C-alpha positions in Angstrom: 75.4 37.8 -21.4 76.2 36.1 -24.7 75.3 39.2 -26.8 77.6 41.4 -24.8 80.6 39.1 -24.8 80.3 38.3 -28.5 79.7 34.5 -28.0 76.0 34.5 -29.1 75.3 32.5 -32.2 72.4 34.0 -34.2 69.6 31.6 -35.2 67.2 33.0 -37.8 63.6 31.8 -37.9 60.7 32.8 -40.0 58.0 34.4 -37.8 54.8 36.4 -38.4 55.7 40.0 -37.7 52.3 41.0 -36.3 52.3 38.0 -33.9 55.7 38.9 -32.5 54.8 42.5 -31.9 51.6 41.4 -30.2 53.5 39.0 -28.0 55.9 41.7 -26.8 53.6 44.8 -26.7 50.5 43.0 -25.3 46.8 42.8 -26.2 46.0 46.5 -25.8 48.7 47.9 -28.1 47.7 49.3 -31.5 49.7 47.4 -34.1 49.7 48.3 -37.8 51.7 45.8 -39.9 51.4 44.1 -43.2 50.5 40.5 -43.3 54.0 39.1 -43.6 56.6 37.0 -42.0 60.2 38.0 -41.4 63.5 36.1 -40.9 64.8 37.1 -37.5 66.7 35.9 -34.5 63.8 35.6 -32.1 65.9 36.4 -29.0 67.4 39.5 -30.5 64.1 40.7 -31.8 62.4 40.3 -28.5 65.2 42.1 -26.7 65.0 45.0 -29.1 61.2 45.2 -29.0 61.2 45.0 -25.2 63.7 47.8 -25.0 61.7 50.0 -27.5 58.4 49.3 -25.7 59.9 49.9 -22.3 61.3 53.3 -23.4 58.0 54.2 -25.1 56.1 53.6 -21.8 58.8 55.2 -19.7 58.9 58.5 -21.7 55.3 58.8 -22.8 52.8 60.9 -20.8 50.6 58.7 -18.6 47.3 57.5 -20.2 48.8 57.7 -23.7 48.3 54.7 -26.0 51.4 53.2 -27.6 51.3 51.9 -31.1 53.8 50.2 -33.4 53.9 50.3 -37.2 55.9 48.2 -39.6 55.8 48.3 -43.4 57.5 46.8 -46.4 59.7 48.9 -48.5 61.3 47.7 -51.8 61.2 44.1 -50.6 62.8 44.8 -47.3 61.0 45.2 -44.0 61.4 48.4 -42.1 60.0 49.3 -38.7 59.3 52.5 -36.8 59.5 53.0 -33.1 56.2 53.1 -31.3 54.2 56.4 -31.6 53.3 58.4 -28.5 49.8 59.3 -29.5 
């Protein structure tokens, strides 16, 4: 894989944060984000979000909802892993 062997060339693109979380987590996930766009490499972001979501599902008790929350802090975007509520 290009990421693992160091040959991947990052391509930043502006994307709505909420839309990207919805695309990865699905229509039933609870998503709490500000109405903002972020400059991200879409492939890397999707890989990371898929990994976090997979781990949340894998290690959460069955029948628990998974939620994701992102917020803006001092002009920079920060994100928290999904809650196991």
